C-alpha positions in Angstrom: 214.0 116.3 91.1 210.4 117.5 91.9 208.9 117.5 95.4 207.2 114.1 95.0 210.3 112.4 93.8 212.2 114.0 96.7 209.6 112.7 99.2 209.8 109.2 97.7 213.6 109.2 97.8 213.7 110.3 101.5 211.0 107.8 102.4 213.0 105.0 100.7 216.1 105.9 102.9 214.0 106.1 106.0 212.5 102.7 105.4 215.9 101.2 104.8 217.0 102.5 108.1 213.9 101.3 110.0 214.3 97.8 108.6 217.6 97.6 110.5 215.8 98.2 113.8 212.4 96.6 113.4 212.0 93.2 111.8 209.0 92.1 109.6 208.3 89.5 112.3 207.9 92.2 114.9 205.6 94.2 112.7 203.5 91.1 112.0 203.2 90.5 115.8 202.0 94.1 116.3 199.4 93.7 113.5 197.9 90.8 115.4 197.0 93.0 118.3 195.2 95.6 116.2 191.4 95.3 116.3 189.8 94.7 112.9 188.4 97.9 111.2 185.6 98.2 108.7 186.4 97.8 105.0 187.5 101.2 103.6 185.2 101.1 100.5 182.2 99.9 102.5 182.9 102.6 105.2 183.0 105.4 102.6 179.8 104.2 100.9 177.5 103.6 104.0 176.2 107.2 104.1 175.3 109.7 101.4 178.7 111.4 101.9 181.5 109.1 103.2 183.8 111.7 104.7 187.5 110.8 104.9 189.2 112.8 107.6 192.9 113.4 107.6 195.3 113.5 110.5 198.4 115.4 109.4 201.0 117.4 111.4 202.7 119.0 108.5 202.8 119.2 104.7 205.7 119.4 102.3 204.2 122.4 100.6 202.4 124.1 103.6 204.8 123.3 106.4 203.5 122.8 110.0 199.8 122.5 110.2 199.3 121.6 113.8 201.4 121.1 117.0 201.2 119.2 119.2 199.8 116.2 117.4 198.2 113.2 119.2 197.0 111.1 116.3 194.9 108.7 118.2 193.0 111.5 120.0 192.4 113.4 116.8 191.2 110.2 115.1 188.8 109.4 117.9 187.4 112.9 117.5 186.9 112.5 113.8 185.2 109.2 114.3 182.9 110.5 117.0 181.9 113.3 114.6 181.0 111.2 111.7 184.2 110.5 109.7 183.7 107.2 107.8 187.4 106.7 107.2 190.6 108.3 108.5 193.8 109.0 106.7 196.7 109.3 109.0 199.9 110.8 107.5 202.7 110.7 109.9 206.4 110.9 109.5 209.3 110.8 112.0 210.2 114.5 111.4 
C-alpha cells in the first residue's frame, strides 16, 4: 500500500467513527450558520495571479510544519495579505 492509499484508508476509518458521533443533520445545521464565500474559480481568476494559500499543520511526507496552529487566524492573515482562496488541510492528529 502506498502513502496515498494509506491516507485514504485511514481517513475512511476516521469518517466512519465520526459518523457515530455527529449526524448529517447536525452538520447541515452548522453549514447554515457559515457566511457565504466567493466562488472558488471566480476568486482565483479576479487578479493576474489568484494565489491559493494553504493552512496545514503537518504533512505525511514532511511531518510537523507548524505548531501551534490556529487555522482561523492563519486564514485571516492570508486573506489580509491578498490570498484569493485558502486551502485548509486539518486532521484530528
